[in-house]
N, C-alpha and C positions, 0 to 999 in steps of 0.2 A: 378447758379454759384456764389460762394462766391466772394466778392470783392477782398479778399486777393489773389486769384488765378490769377487775371488779371495781377498783377505785376509779378508773377512768369512766366506766359506765355510770357509776354513781354520780360523778361530777357532771357528766353530760346530761343527766336527768334533772339536775338542779333547777333550771328554769321551768321545766314541766311540773316539778313538785311544788314550786312556788305558785304556779297557776292553780293547781288542785287545792292548795291552801286557801286561795282567794275564793274558790268555788265552794268552800266549806267541807271539802272531802278530807279524810284523815290520812291520806297517803304520805304526806310530807313528814309528819311526826313519826309514822310507822317506819318508813324507809330510812330516815335519818337516825332513828333509834336503833334499828337493825345494823346500820353501818357502824355506829359507835360500838355495838357489841362485837361486830366482826373485827374491828381494828384492835379491840382489847385482846381478843383471842390471838390475833396475828402477832401482837407485841409479846404475849406470853410464849407463843410457839417459837418465835425467833430468839427468845431469851435476851432481848435488848431493851434497855430503858426501864427494866422492871423496878429498879431502885426508885424511880420517879413515879411509876404507875401505882405501886402499892399504897403509898400515903394518900394519893388522890382517891383511890377506890375506898380506902378506909374512911376518909372524910365524907365521901359520897354516901356510904352506908349509914354513918353516924348522922349526917344531915337529914337523910330520909326519915330516920327514926325520930330525930329531934323535931322535925316539922309536924309529923303525925301525932306524937304523944306530948311534945312540949308546946307547940304552937297550935295544935288542934286543926291542922289543915287536912283536907281529904287526900287520899292516896294518889290520885291522878295528878293533881296540881303539885304535890310534893315530889313525885317522880319526875315531872316535867322540869322543876327547878333544879333537881340534881343533874339531869341530863344536860341542861344548859350550862351548868357550872363545869362539868367534866369535858364538854365537847372540844373546846379549843386546846387545853393542855394535852389531852390524850391524842387529839388529831396531830398535834405537833410532834409528839413522841413517835407516832406512826410515820408521818410523811418525811421527817428528817432523815429516815433510813430508806425511804422509798425511791426507787429509780424508775422513771417513766420509760416504758418500752417504745416510746415515740417522742417527738419533740414536744416538750411541755407547753411551749408558747403556742403551738398549733392547736392543742386541746383547749387552752384558755381562749384562743381566738374564736373557736367554734362556740364556746359558752357565751362569750361577749356578744357575738353576732346574733345568737339565739335570743338572748335577753332583749337586745335592741329591736330585733325583728318582730318578736311577739308584741312588744310595746307599741311600735309604730303601726303594725298591722291592726291591732285592736283599736287604735285611734282612727285609722282609715275606715275600718268597718263599723265604727261607732259602737263597739262593745266594750264592756269594762265599767269602771266607775270613776267619778271625780275624786280628787284628793281631799277636798274639803266639803263641809256642809254648806248649804246655801246661806245659813245664818252667820257663818264665819266671815262672809264678805270677800274671802280670798278666792282665787281661781287656780285650777291646776287639774291635771288628768293623771290618774295612777294606773289606768288600764286594767290589766288582769293580775295585778300584783297587790298583795294586802298592805304592804308597808312601803311608802315612798322613801323613807329613810334607808331601809335595807336595800332597796332597788338602786338608789343613788350610790350608796357605799360600794356595792358590787361593781357598778360601772366605773366608778372613780379608781378603785384599786386595780382593776384589770386593764384599764386604758394605757398606762405607761408601759407595761410588759408587752401588750399586743401591738401597740403602735411602733415600739422599738423593733419588735420582730418583723413587722411588715416593712419597715424602713431598711433593715438589714437584708431582707429578701428582695428588695427593690420592687415591691408591689405598691407603687406610689398611687395608682388610681384607686386601689382598694383602701389604702391608707387615708387618702383625702375623703373618700366616700364614708369611711367609718367615723372620722372626726366630725364631718357634717351631720351624720345621722345622730351621733351622740349629743352634739350641740342642739339639734332639733328636739331631742328628748328633753334636754334641760329647759328649753323654751316652753315646752308643753307641760312639764311637770311643775314648774314654778318654784323650785327650791334653790337655796343658795349653794348647797353642797355640790350638787351635780354641775351647775353652771360654772362655778369656780374650779371644780375638778377638771372639767374639759379645757378651760382656759389654761390651767396649770400644765396640763399634758402638752398643749401646743408650745408653751414656753420651754418645757422640758425637752421636747424634740429639737427646738431651735438651739437650746443650750448644748445639746450633744454635737451639733454641727457648728459651734461658735467659731472654731478656727477657720473653716472653709467659708462661712457666711460673713464673718466680721474681722477677726484678728489678722488674717492673711491678706485683707483687702488694702487698697491704697487709702491714703488719708482722706481724699475727696469723696471716695465711695463710703468710707466710714461716717463722714459727716452727713451724707445723704441718707444713710441707713438710720442714723440717730434722729434726723428731722422727720423721716417717714414714720419712725416708731412713735414719736411724740404725736404726730397727726393721727395715727391709728388709735392711740390711747384716747385722744380727745373725742374722736368720732365714736369709738367704742363706748366711752362713758356716756355720750349722748344717747346712743342706741340702747344702752342698758336701761335707761329711764323709761323705755317703751316696752320692756319685757314684763312678763307675769311676775317674775321674781321681785323686781323693783316695786311693782304695784302692790304685791302682797306685803312688802316691807312697809309701804305707806299705810296700808290698812291697819297693820299692827301698830304702827306709830300713832295713828289716830285713836286706836282702841285704848292704848296705854297712856295717851295724852303726853307723849314725850316731845318736848320742844327743843331741848339742847342736844344737838347731834354729837358734840364732843363731850360726852359724859359717861359715867359708869352706868347710869340708868339706860342710856341708848344701847350700850353694849349688852346689858342684861336683857332688856325687853325686846330689842329688835334683832340683834345678832344671835344672842343665846336663847331667844324665845322664852324668857323669864326663868331659865333653868337655874340661875344663881339664887333666885327666890326659893325655888324648890329645894335647892341644896341647903339653904338656911333652915327651911322648915323641917327637912329630913334630919339634919344634924340636931336641932332642938328636940325633935321627937326621940331620936336615938340616944342622946345623952341622958334622957330622963327615964330610960328603960332599965331593967335589971342588968346586973353585971353579965349574966349568962347571955342575954340578948345582945349586949354590946360586943361580947367575944364571938358569938356564933351567928349574930344577925337576927332580924325579925322576919325573914322570909321574903322571897321574891314575889310570892302571890299575896302578900299583905296589902290590901287595898284601903287600909285606914289612912294612908298617906300616898300622894302621887309619886311615881318614879321620877328621879332627877333627870334621867336620860343623859347623864355624863357617866360613862360606864365604870370608870375607876372608883367613883364615889358610890355608885349603886352596888358595886361589889363589896365595898367596906360595910355599908349599912345593911344590905340585904343578906350578905353571907358572913358578916362579922369580921373581926380582926384576923382570926385564924384562917378564914376562907380567903381573905385578900392576900395574906402572906403566902399561903400555899399555892394559890392561883398564879400570882405574879412570880413568885420564887421558882416554881417549876418551869415557867416559860423562859425566864431569864437564864436559868441554868441549862436549858435544853437548846436554845438557839445559838447556832454558830454562824456569826456574820461573815466569816471568811469565805464560806461556800456560796454566798449569795451574789448574784449579778447586780450591777448598779440599779437597774430598773426594778429588780425585785426588792431591793432595799427601799427604793422610793415608794413602791406599792405598800409595803409594811408600814412605812412612816406615815403615809396618807391614812391608812386604817387607824393608826394610833391617834392622829390628829382628829379624825372624824369621831373616834370614841370619846375624845375630850370636848367635842363641840356639840354634836347632835346625837351621839350614842348609837345604840343598835348595832354594835360591832362585836365586842369581846365575848359575850355569852349569848349570842344569837347565831345558832348553827348555820342559817342561810348565808351569813356573811363571813363568820370567823373561819370557816373551812378554807377560805382563800388565803388567810394569814398563814395557815399551816402548809398549804400547797406551795406557797412561794419557797419553802424550805426544801422541797423535794428536788431530786437531781435528775438531769437529763441522761439518757443513755448515750454517753459520749461516743462510743464506738459506732453506734448506729448513725449518729449525726454526722460523723466523719465520712462514713460510707455513702450517705445521701449526697453530701457535697461532692464527693469524687464522681458519682454518677452524673451529677449536673454538668460537670466540666469535662467529662470524657466524650 
């Protein structure tokens, strides 16, 4: 077996591993941990990116010891925290030099369809779980996945790449079916991220075809398009009030007693789900800690205070100033934007936006692996040969 296919097999197993995690089985953490070990050895073997790998591994070893002997956490939770910190930067170091032996977009299409298929099938069969407790007053279905935030983030980041690929391949029926299926998932799950992610993807596809659909049209047709767009927005706004997403926002608004929609309180309580309050609490807790805890963090598994779920701030507070600098610095220095396709840049941008709004991206292996995969290259020669066969 070629080494290149190990990564593809691992990626294709992603949705299945997430289901096993929901079922309480340990396969997800085992396989993802083994894959991290594999790519570390692959980086060392290829003698590439070692200058970035070494400081990351040194910090990982130090942080493991620091948690066990300094913060008095158990070994398993300390090891889990280290693996989560290392996953994205090391995955980037591996995938930036990785060349897919087949079309990358096709692999990502299979993964996206598998996620959506499992979710919708679990709903049809009535298996899985609700996204919220009955006492929450909210409604939503998470199916066979443990985290609705992570599931939503995966779908949102894969949609621009996969839909662009289907459009270029002129698989329009499949494209429409995928968008409808993704939108149906957003209606069932009841979260803002997935619904707005699907809507954004639709607008992104239209933007790609702006010349053909709008700019090159006659003035009368342009006016008709603008009027039609306004009507669709008005109707869409009305229909949005009938969705679980909107109803969940109303429940939250009633719970927090937020009256003024145009206010920082509304943004915090309804849009950010009170995360700005968590940020304030975490910062107050953090600044009163010892200097060592400010520099190296007070641990991801510290349950004395709730996670903010804004990844960049959680990185600072949980892994400290050194951890944040090393994590962000290694990523910024490793990413070469020139080799990215426009839709891949959009996917990475969406992941960053989600990390700043609902979190569960940067140090969550289930999601962050796709950040790294966007940096991988297609086998250009093979892609050209495939196109030649199609037209021969």
